[in-house]
N, C-alpha and C positions, 0 to 999 in steps of 0.2 A: 593431455590428461583425459582420462575417461572416468565415469562414475557408473558403477553397476550395482543393481539391487534386485531383490526378489519381492514382488508384491502382488497379491491377488492372483496367484498362480502364473505370473509372468516373470520371465528373466529379462530385465530391462537394462539397456546400456545407453548411456548418454555420452556423446563426445562433447566435452565442455566448451572448447573454443569454437567449433563449427555449429553446435546446437543440434547435431544429428542425433536422432532418437531411434534406437533399434530394439526389436524384440528378437531374442536368440534362443537356441536350444541349450540344454544343460551343458552339453559338451563345449560349445563355444564359450559359454559363461565361465566354465572352468579354465579353458585354455587361455582366455584373455589375461588371467592372473600372471601367466608366465611368458606371455608373448614378447615382452620387452626385455626380459632378463635371460631367457633360455633360447637356444637355437632350435631348429625344427626337429632334429634328431633327439635332442634332450627332452623336448616336450612329448614326442611320441613315446619315448621310453617311460617317462613319468606317468602318463595316463593310459598306458597299454593295459593295465589291470582292469580298467573300467570301460574302455571303448576300443573298437577295432582300429588297428594301426592305420589302415587306409583311410578311414573316416577322419582320424586325427590329422593326417597329412592334408586331406582336402580342406578341413577346417582351418588349418594354418594358412593355406594358400588363399582362402576366401578372406581371412582377416588381412592378409598382406595386400590384397586387391583393394579392400576398403581403405587401408592406410594410404596406398598410392593415389587413391582418388580423393584424398583429404576428407574422408568421412569418419575416420577413426584416428586417434592420436594426432590430431591436427595441431600444428605449431601455433602457439599462442604468442603472437608477435605484435600485439597492440602497444603503441608507445604512449605512456601516460602523459608525457609532456606535450604531445601533439594535439590532443583533443581539448581545446580550450573554448570558452564561450565569449572571450574578448570582453568580459565585464558587462555583458548585456543582460538586462533583467526582463523576463517575459511574464512572470507570474507574481501575484501579490495576494496575501491573506490579509484582508482588510478588517481589522477589529473595530467594527462600528459600535460595539457595546461591550464594555467591561462591567457587565451586570447580568444577572440571570434570574429567571422566575422559577427555577428549580434549584435544589441543593443536593446534587448527586454526590454520594459518599466518596466515589473514586475520582472526582473531577481534578484533572491536573491543573486547571485554571483557578483553583481555590474558589469554587462556586461562582466563577465568572469574573472576579476582579483581579485575577493574576497577582494575588498578594499585594494589591495596591488599593487605590481609591476607586470606588464605583463610579464609572464615567460612561457617558454616551458621546460618540464622536460628533463634533460640530460639522455642519455641512461644508464649511470652508476648509477644514482640515482634510475632509474626504476629497474635495476637489484638488487640493494640493497633492494628495497622494496619487490621484489619477494623472495629474500633470507630470509628477515625478516619474511615474511608470512609462508614460509616453516618451519622455525625454531619455530615460535610461534604457529604453528598448532598442534604440538605434534603428537599423533597417528592418527589424522584426515587425511583421504585420499582425500576427495573431497573438493577442494578449489574454491572460487569464486573471480574473479577480473573483475571489471567494469572500462573500460577506460572512463574517465569523464573529463569535463572541466568546464567553457569555452567550447570550441569546440575541442574535442580530435583529429579530423582529421587534424587539423592544425599542429599536430606533428605525422603525419601518419607513417613516416619512423621509428620513435622510437616505435610506437605501434607495427608495424610489427616485429621489432627486439625483443621486449619484449615477444611477443607470441612465437617466435622461442626459446628464452632463457627459457621460461616456459616449453616448450616441453623437453628441455634438463634436467631441474630440475625434471620433472616427472619421467624420466628413472632413474635418480640418486637416488631419495629419495622415489620412489614408491608413488607418489602423482598423482592427476588428477585435472588439472586446467579447470574450465569452464569460458571462457572469454566472456564478453559482452561489448557492446559499446552503449553509448547514444550520438546521433548526431543530429544536426539541418539540416543535409542533404545538406547544401550549397556546400560542396566540393565533394559530391558523383559523381563519374563518373564511367564508365564501369569497369575500372581496380579496383577501390576501392570496387565497388559492388561485383565483383568476389571474391576478397580477403576476404572481410568481411563475405560473405556468406559461404566461405569455412572454416573460422576460428572462428567465433563467435557462441556461444551457444544461444545468444539472442541479438537482435538489437532493440533499442528504437529509434523511429523516431519522432521528435517533429513537430507537426502541430496542430494549435488550432481549425481548423474547417473551417467555411465559410470564403471566401476571405476577406470580410469586417471586420470580427472579428479578423482573424489572422493578417491582415496588420495594424490594429489599434495599436497593441502592439508589434508585432514581426517585427521590422524594420531592414533594412540593415544599414551599417555604413553611407550610404548616405541618410538616412532617407526615404527610399522608402520601400514599402511593400515587404515582402519576399515570398509571396504566389506563384506567378508565377515562381519564381526562383526554389523553392524547390519541388513543387507538382510533376513535372514529375519524379524527382529522387526518391522521397518517393514512388511513385507508382511502379517504376521499382524495387526498393529494396524489397518492400513488396510483389509484385507479384512473385519475385524469391523465397522468403521464403515460400509463400503459395504453390507454385508449388511443392516445395521439402518437404513440411511438417515440416518446421523448425520454431522455435519460433521467434516472433517479436511482437511488437505492436506499433501502432501510438498513441502517447501521446499528449493530449492537456491540456491547462489550461483555466478554465473559471474564469471570473472576474465579477465585478459589471456591466461591459459593456454587458455581455451576460448571464444573469440569465435564459435565455431561451435556455440553453445549450443542451437541447434535440435536437434542430435543428442542432446543430453542430455535435452531435453523428450521427444523421441521414445522414447529409451531408457526413461525413467520410465514413459511410457504403455504401452510393451510389457511392463513388469513387472506391469501390471494396475492401476496407480494412475489414478484418474479425476478427481483434484483436484490440480493441480500448479501450483507457483509457482517460477520461477527468476528471480532478481533480481541486478542488478549489484553487485559489491563496491564498497564505499566505503572508501578508505584513503588514507594519505599518498602523494603522487605519486612519491616516491622508491622505494617498494616495487616489487619486480620483477613482482608480479601486479596492480599498480594499473591501472585504466582511465584513460587520459589523453584529452585533447581529440583527439589524432590517431587514436584508436580509434573515435570517435563515428560516422563515416560507415560504417565496417564494421559497427558494431552496428545502425545503422538499417537497413542492407541485410539484416542477419540477421533482424530483426523482420519485414521484408517476406517473407523466405523462410519464417519460422515461421508467419506468417499464412496463406500459401498451403497449407502443410502442414496447418495447423489446419482449413482449409476442407475438405480432402480426408481428414481423419482417419478418418471412418467407412468411406469407400471403401477405406482402407488397413487396415481391421480394427481400428481403435482408436476409443475413445470416452472422451474426457476433457475437462475444463474447464481452461483456462489462466487463472490468476488475473487477469493483467493484460489479458486480452481480454474480461473480464466487466464490462460497463457497463449499469446499469439505465437504459434510455432511456424508460421509461414514467413513472417518478417520480423515482427516484434519491434522493440524500440531501436532507434538509431544507435550507432556505436557510441556516440557521445553520451547518450542517455544511459546506456548500459554501464558505462564506466563511471559516470558521475552520480548515478542514483537520483535522489529526489531533487537535487540542485539547490538545497537550502544554503543561503548565504551567498550564492553566486547568481543563478538566474531566477531564484525564488526568494522572496522576503515577506516579512510580516510587518504591519504598521499598526501602532496602537492608537487609541482615541486622541492622544496628544500629538500624534504625528511622528513618534519615535520609530526607528527602523531596527528590526532584529532579524537574525538569519531565518527563523521560522517561528510559528506560533508557540512552540514548546520552549523556546528560549525567552519569550516575553517575560519581563519582570526581573530578569537576571542582568543587572547593569553591566556586568563584565562583557556581555554580548551586545550591548547597544552600539549599533554601527553608525548612527547619525540620525537625521530626521528629514522629513519631506520638504522642509523649508530651505535648508542649506545643503542637503545632499549627504552623501556618505563621507564622514570625516575620520573614520577608522578603517581604512582599506585593509589594514593588517588582519582584521577579522575575516573579511572576505577572502583574503589570501590564505588564511588558516583553513577555511573550508575548501578552497580550491585544492589545497595540498591533500585533503582527505579523499583523494581519488581512490577508487576501489583497488586499483592495481598497486597503489603505494601502501596499502594497509597490509601488514605482514600476515595477519590471520586470514584475510580475504584472498591473498595471492595464492594460497594453497587450498582454497575451498572450492569444491565443484559447483556450488550454487551461486557463485559470485555474479554471474551475468544475469541472473534472475532477480536478485535482491539489490544489486548495485552498491553493496557495502553496508546495507542496513541503515537504521535511523541514527542520525548524528546526535540527536537529543538524548536518546537512550544510551548511546555510547558515552556521552559526557556525564550524564547523571549517575551512571553506574561505575564508570572507569576514570572519570575526570579528564578525559581526552577524547577528541573526535576521531582519533586514529585507531582506537581499539573497539571493535564492535561489542555489543551486549550479547554475551554468549548464550544466555537462556533464549533470547529471541532468535538467535541463529539456529539453535536446535529445532525450534518450532517451525521456522521458515523452511528449513531443509525438508522436513516431513511433509509440509504443505505442498511443496514443489514436487516431491516424489509422487504424491497422490495426484496432483494435477497432470503430470506426465502420464501416469497410469490411466487416468480417465480419458485423456486424449487418445491413447492407443485403443482402449476398449471401444470408445464411441466411434473411432475411425473404422475399426473392424466391423462394427454393427451398422455402419453407414449412416451414423447420426451427424 
C-alpha cells in the first residue's frame, strides 16, 4: 500500500509497510494511481495528453525499480500472531492520588476521584505495586512508573518514599526504574522542583495555553482561573529541565473553545517552553466543549496552519518541539510496538490507590475492566487477552489505513467509550491523527531539504 498527498507545494508518497517517504514530480504522482492496474502501454496512452510519452515510459521504469528494491508497494507480511509480549508488564501508571486541587471542566477523571471516593495511596499499597511490577516484568530490565492522579503531588511524601523503595528494588532485582510525574503544578515549590528534577526521568506540566483559554476550563476549587497560580511554577520547572538537558513537556488540551490552538502553541513557545504538546479533548458529545465530527475539517486546517508556523518558528525567534510533529523516520518503534500501540492491558497497566489493576488510567473506575489487584495479581486474564487481540493488524478499519504504523491502532479507551469495543477505533480521532502525521512527514521533508 502507498499513501500519496499534496501538501505545502509538495507531492508526497509514503510506502506504508516500509516507511519509505518520497517527494515526486506531478507526473509520477499521477502515474502512481494507475501503476498497479494498467500496463506500461496503457499508462502511456492515458497520460500522453499531459506529458511526453518518453517521459512517461521513464517514469514507469523508475517506479518499477523502486518496487523491485522494496521501496514502493512493499509487501505487508507482518504476522499478528507472532508478535507477543509473553504477558510481561513493563510500565505502570501509579495513581497515588484520587484527589485534585483543581476542578478542570473537561477532566476525564471526574476532578481526580475517577467517579469514586477521594483517596490518597498508602505507602504500603505503593510498595506492593512496585513489587508486582518487578515480578510481572520477568527478564525485562527497564521499567516505567508514572506518578499520576488526580494530582500526585498531593501525596508527595509517598511519592518520595516510593522512589526510594524503587531504588532498593533496582539493586535487589537488577532492574532500572524510570520514574515520571504528571502534575498541574499548583503545589510546585522550590523544594519539590529540586526533588522532582533530581529523581524524575520526565515531567509533564499541564497548561492549556493562553490565559483566557486555560482559565475557562482549568479552574481552582474556588472557581477561579489557575493560570496566574501555575505559570510561574511551570516556567521554573521547565527552565530547570531545559538548562540541564532533561526531559519534560508542557501539555495542553484544546477543546471546541479554542479550535485556533495554533495560537496556544505559539503562546507557550513564547513563554520559553521548548517541548510542547497540545492534544484534543475527548469527552461525551453532549458536552459544550466537545469536539464533534463537524469540527474535524477545521481542526485539520488548523494543523496545516500550525505546521507552517512550526517550519518558520526559528525565523520568528522561537525554538521548540511539538510532540505530535516528532516522528523517528530512521528507525522508529520496534515492530512489536508498531503493531501493539500503547500496550494498555498487556505491558502497561494502571493501579489505583486501593491497589486495583486496570488496563490504563482511562479505564479506572469501570469495574468491567478491573483485572485484579497488586496483592493477589491478575485474576481476570481474559481482560488482558481481550486487549492482546486488539492488535492493530486485527482491527478491520486499521488494516486498510495508511497511518496504522504511526498510531498503532489508536486509543483503546476512546474506542471503547465511543464504540463499546476496543476493536473499532474512534474515527474522529483517526481523522485528526492522519492529518497530524501528514504534516509531520511534510515537516521532516522540508527540514531535511533545508539541512535542519
